[in-house]
DOFI-857023 format. One record per atom (N, C-alpha, C): residue in three letters; chain; atom name; z, x, y. Coordinates in nm, 3 decimals. Layout:
<site ALA, A, CA, <Z, X, Y>>;
...
//
This chain:
<site MET, A, N, <0.074, 1.045, 2.082>>;
<site MET, A, CA, <0.189, 0.961, 2.104>>;
<site MET, A, C, <0.141, 0.816, 2.111>>;
<site VAL, A, N, <0.210, 0.727, 2.044>>;
<site VAL, A, CA, <0.174, 0.586, 2.042>>;
<site VAL, A, C, <0.286, 0.510, 2.112>>;
<site THR, A, N, <0.253, 0.433, 2.212>>;
<site THR, A, CA, <0.353, 0.361, 2.289>>;
<site THR, A, C, <0.356, 0.214, 2.250>>;
<site ILE, A, N, <0.475, 0.161, 2.238>>;
<site ILE, A, CA, <0.491, 0.020, 2.208>>;
<site ILE, A, C, <0.435, -0.059, 2.325>>;
<site GLN, A, N, <0.358, -0.162, 2.295>>;
<site GLN, A, CA, <0.292, -0.241, 2.399>>;
<site GLN, A, C, <0.394, -0.324, 2.477>>;
<site GLN, A, N, <0.394, -0.308, 2.608>>;
<site GLN, A, CA, <0.482, -0.385, 2.694>>;
<site GLN, A, C, <0.428, -0.527, 2.707>>;
<site SER, A, N, <0.513, -0.624, 2.685>>;
<site SER, A, CA, <0.469, -0.762, 2.701>>;
<site SER, A, C, <0.491, -0.805, 2.846>>;
<site ALA, A, N, <0.412, -0.900, 2.891>>;
<site ALA, A, CA, <0.422, -0.947, 3.030>>;
<site ALA, A, C, <0.559, -1.008, 3.054>>;
<site GLY, A, N, <0.631, -0.953, 3.149>>;
<site GLY, A, CA, <0.760, -1.010, 3.187>>;
<site GLY, A, C, <0.873, -0.979, 3.091>>;
<site GLY, A, N, <0.845, -0.905, 2.985>>;
<site GLY, A, CA, <0.949, -0.876, 2.886>>;
<site GLY, A, C, <1.026, -0.750, 2.920>>;
<site ASP, A, N, <1.142, -0.738, 2.860>>;
<site ASP, A, CA, <1.223, -0.619, 2.878>>;
<site ASP, A, C, <1.212, -0.532, 2.754>>;
<site ALA, A, N, <1.224, -0.403, 2.773>>;
<site ALA, A, CA, <1.220, -0.309, 2.661>>;
<site ALA, A, C, <1.344, -0.330, 2.575>>;
<site PRO, A, N, <1.331, -0.318, 2.443>>;
<site PRO, A, CA, <1.450, -0.328, 2.358>>;
<site PRO, A, C, <1.547, -0.216, 2.392>>;
<site GLU, A, N, <1.675, -0.245, 2.385>>;
<site GLU, A, CA, <1.776, -0.146, 2.420>>;
<site GLU, A, C, <1.830, -0.079, 2.295>>;
<site PHE, A, N, <1.805, 0.050, 2.285>>;
<site PHE, A, CA, <1.857, 0.133, 2.177>>;
<site PHE, A, C, <1.840, 0.278, 2.219>>;
<site GLY, A, N, <1.915, 0.366, 2.156>>;
<site GLY, A, CA, <1.905, 0.507, 2.188>>;
<site GLY, A, C, <1.788, 0.573, 2.116>>;
<site ASP, A, N, <1.744, 0.686, 2.167>>;
<site ASP, A, CA, <1.640, 0.762, 2.100>>;
<site ASP, A, C, <1.694, 0.813, 1.966>>;
<site GLY, A, N, <1.606, 0.830, 1.871>>;
<site GLY, A, CA, <1.649, 0.884, 1.743>>;
<site GLY, A, C, <1.557, 0.847, 1.630>>;
<site ILE, A, N, <1.603, 0.873, 1.509>>;
<site ILE, A, CA, <1.527, 0.843, 1.388>>;
<site ILE, A, C, <1.580, 0.713, 1.330>>;
<site PHE, A, N, <1.487, 0.622, 1.301>>;
<site PHE, A, CA, <1.523, 0.491, 1.249>>;
<site PHE, A, C, <1.449, 0.466, 1.119>>;
<site ALA, A, N, <1.520, 0.408, 1.024>>;
<site ALA, A, CA, <1.453, 0.356, 0.905>>;
<site ALA, A, C, <1.384, 0.227, 0.946>>;
<site GLY, A, N, <1.276, 0.194, 0.877>>;
<site GLY, A, CA, <1.206, 0.071, 0.910>>;
<site GLY, A, C, <1.110, 0.032, 0.800>>;
<site LYS, A, N, <1.032, -0.072, 0.827>>;
<site LYS, A, CA, <0.932, -0.116, 0.730>>;
<site LYS, A, C, <0.807, -0.163, 0.802>>;
<site PHE, A, N, <0.695, -0.151, 0.731>>;
<site PHE, A, CA, <0.566, -0.195, 0.784>>;
<site PHE, A, C, <0.554, -0.345, 0.764>>;
<site ASP, A, N, <0.519, -0.418, 0.871>>;
<site ASP, A, CA, <0.510, -0.564, 0.867>>;
<site ASP, A, C, <0.368, -0.618, 0.873>>;
<site GLY, A, N, <0.269, -0.532, 0.901>>;
<site GLY, A, CA, <0.132, -0.581, 0.904>>;
<site GLY, A, C, <0.049, -0.519, 1.015>>;
<site LEU, A, N, <-0.079, -0.552, 1.012>>;
<site LEU, A, CA, <-0.177, -0.503, 1.108>>;
<site LEU, A, C, <-0.255, -0.622, 1.159>>;
<site GLU, A, N, <-0.268, -0.631, 1.292>>;
<site GLU, A, CA, <-0.340, -0.743, 1.353>>;
<site GLU, A, C, <-0.456, -0.693, 1.437>>;
<site SER, A, N, <-0.565, -0.765, 1.434>>;
<site SER, A, CA, <-0.678, -0.738, 1.522>>;
<site SER, A, C, <-0.654, -0.814, 1.652>>;
<site LYS, A, N, <-0.675, -0.746, 1.762>>;
<site LYS, A, CA, <-0.660, -0.807, 1.894>>;
<site LYS, A, C, <-0.795, -0.796, 1.965>>;
<site PRO, A, N, <-0.892, -0.885, 1.931>>;
<site PRO, A, CA, <-1.026, -0.873, 1.986>>;
<site PRO, A, C, <-1.030, -0.889, 2.137>>;
<site GLU, A, N, <-1.108, -0.803, 2.198>>;
<site GLU, A, CA, <-1.133, -0.807, 2.342>>;
<site GLU, A, C, <-1.005, -0.818, 2.424>>;
<site MET, A, N, <-0.905, -0.740, 2.385>>;
<site MET, A, CA, <-0.780, -0.738, 2.459>>;
<site MET, A, C, <-0.800, -0.676, 2.597>>;
<site PHE, A, N, <-0.895, -0.582, 2.603>>;
<site PHE, A, CA, <-0.928, -0.517, 2.729>>;
<site PHE, A, C, <-1.075, -0.542, 2.760>>;
<site LYS, A, N, <-1.112, -0.522, 2.885>>;
<site LYS, A, CA, <-1.251, -0.543, 2.927>>;
<site LYS, A, C, <-1.342, -0.439, 2.859>>;
<site PRO, A, N, <-1.448, -0.483, 2.791>>;
<site PRO, A, CA, <-1.542, -0.387, 2.732>>;
<site PRO, A, C, <-1.605, -0.300, 2.841>>;
<site GLN, A, N, <-1.618, -0.170, 2.812>>;
<site GLN, A, CA, <-1.675, -0.078, 2.911>>;
<site GLN, A, C, <-1.714, 0.053, 2.846>>;
<site ASP, A, N, <-1.795, 0.130, 2.917>>;
<site ASP, A, CA, <-1.826, 0.265, 2.874>>;
<site ASP, A, C, <-1.705, 0.351, 2.907>>;
<site GLY, A, N, <-1.656, 0.423, 2.808>>;
<site GLY, A, CA, <-1.537, 0.504, 2.830>>;
<site GLY, A, C, <-1.563, 0.651, 2.811>>;
<site LYS, A, N, <-1.460, 0.727, 2.817>>;
<site LYS, A, CA, <-1.467, 0.872, 2.805>>;
<site LYS, A, C, <-1.533, 0.915, 2.674>>;
<site TYR, A, N, <-1.508, 0.842, 2.567>>;
<site TYR, A, CA, <-1.561, 0.877, 2.435>>;
<site TYR, A, C, <-1.672, 0.783, 2.389>>;
<site GLY, A, N, <-1.739, 0.718, 2.483>>;
<site GLY, A, CA, <-1.847, 0.626, 2.448>>;
<site GLY, A, C, <-1.806, 0.482, 2.479>>;
<site TYR, A, N, <-1.881, 0.388, 2.426>>;
<site TYR, A, CA, <-1.858, 0.247, 2.454>>;
<site TYR, A, C, <-1.726, 0.200, 2.394>>;
<site ASP, A, N, <-1.646, 0.132, 2.473>>;
<site ASP, A, CA, <-1.520, 0.073, 2.428>>;
<site ASP, A, C, <-1.538, -0.078, 2.430>>;
<site ASP, A, N, <-1.532, -0.141, 2.313>>;
<site ASP, A, CA, <-1.555, -0.285, 2.305>>;
<site ASP, A, C, <-1.435, -0.368, 2.350>>;
<site GLY, A, N, <-1.324, -0.301, 2.383>>;
<site GLY, A, CA, <-1.205, -0.372, 2.429>>;
<site GLY, A, C, <-1.115, -0.418, 2.317>>;
<site ASN, A, N, <-1.159, -0.405, 2.193>>;
<site ASN, A, CA, <-1.077, -0.447, 2.080>>;
<site ASN, A, C, <-0.965, -0.347, 2.055>>;
<site ARG, A, N, <-0.852, -0.397, 2.010>>;
<site ARG, A, CA, <-0.738, -0.312, 1.976>>;
<site ARG, A, C, <-0.680, -0.362, 1.844>>;
<site TRP, A, N, <-0.608, -0.273, 1.779>>;
<site TRP, A, CA, <-0.539, -0.305, 1.655>>;
<site TRP, A, C, <-0.390, -0.285, 1.679>>;
<site ARG, A, N, <-0.311, -0.383, 1.639>>;
<site ARG, A, CA, <-0.166, -0.373, 1.659>>;
<site ARG, A, C, <-0.097, -0.359, 1.525>>;
<site TYR, A, N, <-0.026, -0.248, 1.510>>;
<site TYR, A, CA, <0.059, -0.226, 1.393>>;
<site TYR, A, C, <0.195, -0.286, 1.423>>;
<site ASN, A, N, <0.251, -0.354, 1.325>>;
<site ASN, A, CA, <0.383, -0.417, 1.341>>;
<site ASN, A, C, <0.481, -0.355, 1.243>>;
<site PHE, A, N, <0.595, -0.314, 1.295>>;
<site PHE, A, CA, <0.703, -0.259, 1.214>>;
<site PHE, A, C, <0.832, -0.327, 1.253>>;
<site THR, A, N, <0.932, -0.316, 1.167>>;
<site THR, A, CA, <1.069, -0.352, 1.201>>;
<site THR, A, C, <1.151, -0.225, 1.190>>;
<site ALA, A, N, <1.225, -0.191, 1.295>>;
<site ALA, A, CA, <1.316, -0.077, 1.292>>;
<site ALA, A, C, <1.455, -0.130, 1.260>>;
<site PHE, A, N, <1.524, -0.062, 1.170>>;
<site PHE, A, CA, <1.658, -0.103, 1.129>>;
<site PHE, A, C, <1.761, -0.027, 1.212>>;
<site ASP, A, N, <1.853, -0.103, 1.270>>;
<site ASP, A, CA, <1.957, -0.045, 1.353>>;
<site ASP, A, C, <2.088, -0.117, 1.319>>;
<site PRO, A, N, <2.199, -0.044, 1.313>>;
<site PRO, A, CA, <2.328, -0.110, 1.282>>;
<site PRO, A, C, <2.363, -0.223, 1.378>>;
<site ASP, A, N, <2.315, -0.213, 1.502>>;
<site ASP, A, CA, <2.343, -0.318, 1.602>>;
<site ASP, A, C, <2.243, -0.432, 1.597>>;
<site GLY, A, N, <2.148, -0.428, 1.504>>;
<site GLY, A, CA, <2.048, -0.533, 1.492>>;
<site GLY, A, C, <1.908, -0.475, 1.480>>;
<site ASN, A, N, <1.829, -0.532, 1.394>>;
<site ASN, A, CA, <1.692, -0.487, 1.376>>;
<site ASN, A, C, <1.607, -0.530, 1.494>>;
<site PHE, A, N, <1.500, -0.455, 1.524>>;
<site PHE, A, CA, <1.413, -0.492, 1.634>>;
<site PHE, A, C, <1.269, -0.460, 1.598>>;
<site PRO, A, N, <1.174, -0.539, 1.653>>;
<site PRO, A, CA, <1.033, -0.515, 1.623>>;
<site PRO, A, C, <0.980, -0.395, 1.700>>;
<site VAL, A, N, <0.889, -0.323, 1.635>>;
<site VAL, A, CA, <0.819, -0.212, 1.699>>;
<site VAL, A, C, <0.671, -0.242, 1.680>>;
<site ASN, A, N, <0.603, -0.277, 1.789>>;
<site ASN, A, CA, <0.461, -0.312, 1.785>>;
<site ASN, A, C, <0.387, -0.220, 1.879>>;
<site PHE, A, N, <0.274, -0.168, 1.832>>;
<site PHE, A, CA, <0.196, -0.081, 1.921>>;
<site PHE, A, C, <0.048, -0.090, 1.887>>;
<site LEU, A, N, <-0.032, -0.045, 1.981>>;
<site LEU, A, CA, <-0.177, -0.061, 1.972>>;
<site LEU, A, C, <-0.247, 0.072, 1.947>>;
<site VAL, A, N, <-0.359, 0.063, 1.875>>;
<site VAL, A, CA, <-0.453, 0.174, 1.866>>;
<site VAL, A, C, <-0.589, 0.118, 1.901>>;
<site ALA, A, N, <-0.676, 0.204, 1.957>>;
<site ALA, A, CA, <-0.807, 0.158, 2.001>>;
<site ALA, A, C, <-0.907, 0.145, 1.886>>;
<site ASN, A, N, <-0.883, 0.220, 1.777>>;
<site ASN, A, CA, <-0.976, 0.212, 1.664>>;
<site ASN, A, C, <-0.902, 0.251, 1.536>>;
<site LEU, A, N, <-0.967, 0.233, 1.426>>;
<site LEU, A, CA, <-0.905, 0.263, 1.297>>;
<site LEU, A, C, <-0.959, 0.393, 1.239>>;
<site SER, A, N, <-0.980, 0.490, 1.326>>;
<site SER, A, CA, <-1.031, 0.621, 1.285>>;
<site SER, A, C, <-0.933, 0.690, 1.191>>;
<site THR, A, N, <-0.987, 0.762, 1.093>>;
<site THR, A, CA, <-0.901, 0.842, 1.004>>;
<site THR, A, C, <-0.914, 0.990, 1.036>>;
<site HIS, A, N, <-0.971, 1.022, 1.153>>;
<site HIS, A, CA, <-0.980, 1.161, 1.196>>;
<site HIS, A, C, <-0.839, 1.213, 1.223>>;
<site GLU, A, N, <-0.811, 1.336, 1.185>>;
<site GLU, A, CA, <-0.675, 1.391, 1.191>>;
<site GLU, A, C, <-0.615, 1.399, 1.331>>;
<site ASN, A, N, <-0.697, 1.390, 1.436>>;
<site ASN, A, CA, <-0.644, 1.395, 1.572>>;
<site ASN, A, C, <-0.623, 1.256, 1.633>>;
<site SER, A, N, <-0.653, 1.151, 1.557>>;
<site SER, A, CA, <-0.641, 1.016, 1.612>>;
<site SER, A, C, <-0.498, 0.963, 1.600>>;
<site LYS, A, N, <-0.463, 0.872, 1.689>>;
<site LYS, A, CA, <-0.332, 0.806, 1.683>>;
<site LYS, A, C, <-0.322, 0.726, 1.553>>;
<site ASN, A, N, <-0.431, 0.666, 1.514>>;
<site ASN, A, CA, <-0.432, 0.586, 1.392>>;
<site ASN, A, C, <-0.399, 0.672, 1.270>>;
<site TYR, A, N, <-0.446, 0.796, 1.268>>;
<site TYR, A, CA, <-0.419, 0.886, 1.155>>;
<site TYR, A, C, <-0.268, 0.907, 1.139>>;
<site MET, A, N, <-0.197, 0.927, 1.252>>;
<site MET, A, CA, <-0.052, 0.947, 1.246>>;
<site MET, A, C, <0.015, 0.826, 1.180>>;
<site ILE, A, N, <-0.032, 0.706, 1.215>>;
<site ILE, A, CA, <0.026, 0.585, 1.159>>;
<site ILE, A, C, <-0.007, 0.575, 1.011>>;
<site LEU, A, N, <-0.133, 0.596, 0.976>>;
<site LEU, A, CA, <-0.172, 0.588, 0.834>>;
<site LEU, A, C, <-0.098, 0.690, 0.750>>;
<site LYS, A, N, <-0.081, 0.810, 0.803>>;
<site LYS, A, CA, <-0.010, 0.915, 0.732>>;
<site LYS, A, C, <0.135, 0.873, 0.704>>;
<site GLY, A, N, <0.191, 0.791, 0.793>>;
<site GLY, A, CA, <0.328, 0.744, 0.776>>;
<site GLY, A, C, <0.341, 0.626, 0.683>>;
<site ILE, A, N, <0.232, 0.556, 0.654>>;
<site ILE, A, CA, <0.237, 0.438, 0.567>>;
<site ILE, A, C, <0.184, 0.469, 0.428>>;
<site LEU, A, N, <0.077, 0.548, 0.420>>;
<site LEU, A, CA, <0.009, 0.572, 0.293>>;
<site LEU, A, C, <0.059, 0.696, 0.221>>;
<site SER, A, N, <0.039, 0.699, 0.090>>;
<site SER, A, CA, <0.066, 0.821, 0.015>>;
<site SER, A, C, <-0.046, 0.920, 0.045>>;
<site LYS, A, N, <-0.027, 1.046, 0.010>>;
<site LYS, A, CA, <-0.131, 1.146, 0.033>>;
<site LYS, A, C, <-0.260, 1.110, -0.041>>;
<site ALA, A, N, <-0.247, 1.062, -0.164>>;
<site ALA, A, CA, <-0.366, 1.025, -0.243>>;
<site ALA, A, C, <-0.439, 0.907, -0.181>>;
<site GLU, A, N, <-0.364, 0.808, -0.132>>;
<site GLU, A, CA, <-0.427, 0.692, -0.067>>;
<site GLU, A, C, <-0.500, 0.734, 0.060>>;
<site LEU, A, N, <-0.435, 0.816, 0.142>>;
<site LEU, A, CA, <-0.496, 0.860, 0.267>>;
<site LEU, A, C, <-0.623, 0.940, 0.240>>;
<site ARG, A, N, <-0.617, 1.031, 0.143>>;
<site ARG, A, CA, <-0.735, 1.110, 0.108>>;
<site ARG, A, C, <-0.847, 1.019, 0.059>>;
<site GLY, A, N, <-0.814, 0.920, -0.024>>;
<site GLY, A, CA, <-0.914, 0.826, -0.074>>;
<site GLY, A, C, <-0.979, 0.746, 0.037>>;
<site VAL, A, N, <-0.900, 0.704, 0.136>>;
<site VAL, A, CA, <-0.954, 0.629, 0.251>>;
<site VAL, A, C, <-1.044, 0.720, 0.333>>;
<site GLN, A, N, <-1.000, 0.843, 0.361>>;
<site GLN, A, CA, <-1.079, 0.937, 0.441>>;
<site GLN, A, C, <-1.212, 0.970, 0.374>>;
<site GLU, A, N, <-1.211, 0.981, 0.241>>;
<site GLU, A, CA, <-1.333, 1.017, 0.169>>;
<site GLU, A, C, <-1.418, 0.896, 0.132>>;
<site GLY, A, N, <-1.372, 0.777, 0.170>>;
<site GLY, A, CA, <-1.448, 0.656, 0.144>>;
<site GLY, A, C, <-1.446, 0.610, 0.000>>;
<site GLU, A, N, <-1.351, 0.663, -0.077>>;
<site GLU, A, CA, <-1.342, 0.627, -0.219>>;
<site GLU, A, C, <-1.265, 0.499, -0.243>>;
<site ILE, A, N, <-1.173, 0.466, -0.152>>;
<site ILE, A, CA, <-1.096, 0.343, -0.168>>;
<site ILE, A, C, <-1.089, 0.268, -0.035>>;
<site VAL, A, N, <-1.074, 0.138, -0.044>>;
<site VAL, A, CA, <-1.052, 0.052, 0.072>>;
<site VAL, A, C, <-0.922, -0.021, 0.047>>;
<site LEU, A, N, <-0.830, -0.012, 0.142>>;
<site LEU, A, CA, <-0.699, -0.075, 0.126>>;
<site LEU, A, C, <-0.690, -0.199, 0.213>>;
<site ASP, A, N, <-0.622, -0.301, 0.163>>;
<site ASP, A, CA, <-0.595, -0.422, 0.239>>;
<site ASP, A, C, <-0.456, -0.406, 0.300>>;
<site ALA, A, N, <-0.447, -0.419, 0.431>>;
<site ALA, A, CA, <-0.318, -0.401, 0.500>>;
<site ALA, A, C, <-0.212, -0.495, 0.445>>;
<site GLU, A, N, <-0.253, -0.612, 0.398>>;
<site GLU, A, CA, <-0.156, -0.707, 0.342>>;
<site GLU, A, C, <-0.083, -0.648, 0.221>>;
<site ASP, A, N, <-0.153, -0.563, 0.145>>;
<site ASP, A, CA, <-0.092, -0.501, 0.026>>;
<site ASP, A, C, <0.010, -0.393, 0.063>>;
<site LEU, A, N, <0.010, -0.350, 0.188>>;
<site LEU, A, CA, <0.099, -0.243, 0.232>>;
<site LEU, A, C, <0.226, -0.296, 0.299>>;
<site ILE, A, N, <0.231, -0.425, 0.323>>;
<site ILE, A, CA, <0.347, -0.485, 0.390>>;
<site ILE, A, C, <0.473, -0.458, 0.307>>;
<site GLY, A, N, <0.577, -0.419, 0.378>>;
<site GLY, A, CA, <0.705, -0.391, 0.314>>;
<site GLY, A, C, <0.728, -0.244, 0.285>>;
<site ARG, A, N, <0.627, -0.161, 0.303>>;
<site ARG, A, CA, <0.645, -0.017, 0.279>>;
<site ARG, A, C, <0.747, 0.036, 0.378>>;
<site GLU, A, N, <0.836, 0.120, 0.326>>;
<site GLU, A, CA, <0.944, 0.174, 0.408>>;
<site GLU, A, C, <0.902, 0.303, 0.475>>;
<site VAL, A, N, <0.945, 0.319, 0.601>>;
<site VAL, A, CA, <0.910, 0.437, 0.681>>;
<site VAL, A, C, <1.035, 0.486, 0.754>>;
<site ASN, A, N, <1.026, 0.608, 0.802>>;
<site ASN, A, CA, <1.121, 0.662, 0.899>>;
<site ASN, A, C, <1.042, 0.689, 1.025>>;
<site MET, A, N, <1.092, 0.642, 1.138>>;
<site MET, A, CA, <1.021, 0.660, 1.264>>;
<site MET, A, C, <1.112, 0.725, 1.366>>;
<site THR, A, N, <1.055, 0.818, 1.440>>;
<site THR, A, CA, <1.126, 0.881, 1.551>>;
<site THR, A, C, <1.083, 0.808, 1.677>>;
<site LEU, A, N, <1.179, 0.750, 1.746>>;
<site LEU, A, CA, <1.152, 0.673, 1.868>>;
<site LEU, A, C, <1.218, 0.743, 1.986>>;
<site GLU, A, N, <1.142, 0.754, 2.094>>;
<site GLU, A, CA, <1.193, 0.808, 2.220>>;
<site GLU, A, C, <1.147, 0.718, 2.334>>;
<site HIS, A, N, <1.218, 0.721, 2.443>>;
<site HIS, A, CA, <1.179, 0.643, 2.560>>;
<site HIS, A, C, <1.088, 0.726, 2.650>>;
<site ASN, A, N, <0.981, 0.663, 2.698>>;
<site ASN, A, CA, <0.890, 0.733, 2.789>>;
<site ASN, A, C, <0.943, 0.724, 2.933>>;
<site LYS, A, N, <0.865, 0.772, 3.029>>;
<site LYS, A, CA, <0.909, 0.772, 3.170>>;
<site LYS, A, C, <0.936, 0.632, 3.222>>;
<site ALA, A, N, <0.864, 0.534, 3.169>>;
<site ALA, A, CA, <0.884, 0.395, 3.213>>;
<site ALA, A, C, <0.996, 0.326, 3.133>>;
<site GLN, A, N, <1.065, 0.404, 3.049>>;
<site GLN, A, CA, <1.177, 0.355, 2.968>>;
<site GLN, A, C, <1.137, 0.260, 2.855>>;
<site TRP, A, N, <1.009, 0.268, 2.814>>;
<site TRP, A, CA, <0.966, 0.191, 2.698>>;
<site TRP, A, C, <0.970, 0.281, 2.576>>;
<site PRO, A, N, <1.014, 0.225, 2.461>>;
<site PRO, A, CA, <1.022, 0.307, 2.340>>;
<site PRO, A, C, <0.883, 0.353, 2.295>>;
<site THR, A, N, <0.876, 0.477, 2.250>>;
<site THR, A, CA, <0.752, 0.537, 2.206>>;
<site THR, A, C, <0.773, 0.600, 2.068>>;
<site ILE, A, N, <0.679, 0.576, 1.978>>;
<site ILE, A, CA, <0.687, 0.639, 1.846>>;
<site ILE, A, C, <0.625, 0.778, 1.859>>;
<site VAL, A, N, <0.704, 0.879, 1.828>>;
<site VAL, A, CA, <0.653, 1.016, 1.834>>;
<site VAL, A, C, <0.627, 1.072, 1.695>>;
<site ALA, A, N, <0.681, 1.008, 1.592>>;
<site ALA, A, CA, <0.655, 1.050, 1.454>>;
<site ALA, A, C, <0.682, 0.933, 1.361>>;
<site LEU, A, N, <0.603, 0.927, 1.255>>;
<site LEU, A, CA, <0.618, 0.823, 1.154>>;
<site LEU, A, C, <0.597, 0.888, 1.019>>;
<site VAL, A, N, <0.694, 0.872, 0.930>>;
<site VAL, A, CA, <0.688, 0.934, 0.799>>;
<site VAL, A, C, <0.720, 0.830, 0.693>>;
<site ARG, A, N, <0.639, 0.828, 0.588>>;
<site ARG, A, CA, <0.664, 0.735, 0.479>>;
<site ARG, A, C, <0.791, 0.774, 0.408>>;
<site LYS, A, N, <0.876, 0.676, 0.383>>;
<site LYS, A, CA, <1.000, 0.700, 0.312>>;
<site LYS, A, C, <0.967, 0.722, 0.166>>;
<site LYS, A, N, <1.012, 0.832, 0.113>>;
<site LYS, A, CA, <0.984, 0.866, -0.027>>;
<site LYS, A, C, <1.072, 0.782, -0.119>>;
<site VAL, A, N, <1.011, 0.736, -0.226>>;
<site VAL, A, CA, <1.086, 0.663, -0.328>>;
<site VAL, A, C, <1.127, 0.766, -0.433>>;
<site VAL, A, N, <1.255, 0.784, -0.448>>;
<site VAL, A, CA, <1.306, 0.884, -0.542>>;
<site VAL, A, C, <1.382, 0.812, -0.652>>;
<site ALA, A, N, <1.344, 0.838, -0.775>>;
<site ALA, A, CA, <1.412, 0.776, -0.888>>;
<site ALA, A, C, <1.543, 0.851, -0.912>>;
<site ALA, A, N, <1.645, 0.775, -0.947>>;
<site ALA, A, CA, <1.774, 0.836, -0.979>>;
<site ALA, A, C, <1.763, 0.908, -1.114>>;
<site VAL, A, N, <1.818, 1.027, -1.118>>;
<site VAL, A, CA, <1.815, 1.105, -1.240>>;
<site VAL, A, C, <1.958, 1.135, -1.280>>;
<site ALA, A, N, <1.992, 1.108, -1.406>>;
<site ALA, A, CA, <2.126, 1.136, -1.455>>;
<site ALA, A, C, <2.146, 1.287, -1.463>>;
<site PRO, A, N, <2.266, 1.334, -1.428>>;
<site PRO, A, CA, <2.290, 1.478, -1.437>>;
<site PRO, A, C, <2.280, 1.524, -1.583>>;
<site VAL, A, N, <2.228, 1.644, -1.601>>;
<site VAL, A, CA, <2.214, 1.701, -1.734>>;
<site VAL, A, C, <2.327, 1.800, -1.755>>;
<site LYS, A, N, <2.399, 1.783, -1.866>>;
<site LYS, A, CA, <2.507, 1.876, -1.898>>;
<site LYS, A, C, <2.449, 1.996, -1.970>>;
<site ALA, A, N, <2.491, 2.113, -1.927>>;
<site ALA, A, CA, <2.444, 2.235, -1.992>>;
<site ALA, A, C, <2.511, 2.248, -2.128>>;
<site LYS, A, N, <2.433, 2.286, -2.228>>;
<site LYS, A, CA, <2.488, 2.309, -2.361>>;
<site LYS, A, C, <2.536, 2.453, -2.369>>;
<site ALA, A, N, <2.647, 2.472, -2.436>>;
<site ALA, A, CA, <2.699, 2.607, -2.453>>;
<site ALA, A, C, <2.609, 2.684, -2.549>>;
<site ALA, A, N, <2.585, 2.807, -2.516>>;
<site ALA, A, CA, <2.503, 2.890, -2.604>>;
<site ALA, A, C, <2.586, 2.929, -2.726>>;
<site VAL, A, N, <2.523, 2.925, -2.841>>;
<site VAL, A, CA, <2.590, 2.963, -2.965>>;
<site VAL, A, C, <2.520, 3.086, -3.020>>;
<site ALA, A, N, <2.597, 3.187, -3.048>>;
<site ALA, A, CA, <2.539, 3.310, -3.102>>;
<site ALA, A, C, <2.600, 3.337, -3.239>>;
<site VAL, A, N, <2.518, 3.382, -3.331>>;
<site VAL, A, CA, <2.567, 3.419, -3.464>>;
<site VAL, A, C, <2.579, 3.570, -3.465>>;
<site VAL, A, N, <2.699, 3.614, -3.494>>;
<site VAL, A, CA, <2.725, 3.758, -3.497>>;
<site VAL, A, C, <2.767, 3.794, -3.639>>;
<site GLU, A, N, <2.703, 3.892, -3.695>>;
<site GLU, A, CA, <2.740, 3.937, -3.829>>;
<site GLU, A, C, <2.848, 4.043, -3.817>>;
<site ASP, A, N, <2.945, 4.028, -3.899>>;
<site ASP, A, CA, <3.054, 4.126, -3.900>>;
<site ASP, A, C, <3.017, 4.238, -3.995>>;
<site GLU, A, N, <3.015, 4.361, -3.946>>;
<site GLU, A, CA, <2.973, 4.474, -4.028>>;
<site GLU, A, C, <3.079, 4.515, -4.129>>;
<site ASP, A, N, <3.201, 4.468, -4.116>>;
<site ASP, A, CA, <3.308, 4.508, -4.207>>;
<site ASP, A, C, <3.305, 4.430, -4.337>>;
<site ASP, A, N, <3.221, 4.329, -4.348>>;
<site ASP, A, CA, <3.216, 4.247, -4.469>>;
<site ASP, A, C, <3.118, 4.308, -4.568>>;
<site ASP, A, N, <3.158, 4.405, -4.643>>;
<site ASP, A, CA, <3.071, 4.462, -4.746>>;
<site ASP, A, C, <3.105, 4.411, -4.879>>;
//
């Protein structure tokens, strides 16, 4: 679960839980946001990465910003959930296998669907992020009537 970062003195955006269309707005490095220390999984340098999205709502769009501690592509990481929601399957596989390097700037504007819920402190939390599929419009195809040639046996 990835929680939107609470700003000092700010109020949580007001909206109901649900699925929202949105777009990716960028990725920011937040160096030494926290005190560097030895943590549960080894040394934590205090750096964080903030993903920025805009959620679309009929009552007004609102920003959705949240932090991850690293840019791991391991399937159990919070970052993986975010990448899976922004990248295509081929792009994600290429990044995981080290075959491609993507620039976050090139991903700006990608459309997503996000499931947002409020946590116990009433701050919105992203519980799922899915890339919005681009589907090309296809014209309906009219079925052609089958034509059969039948020979009449009475024509001798």
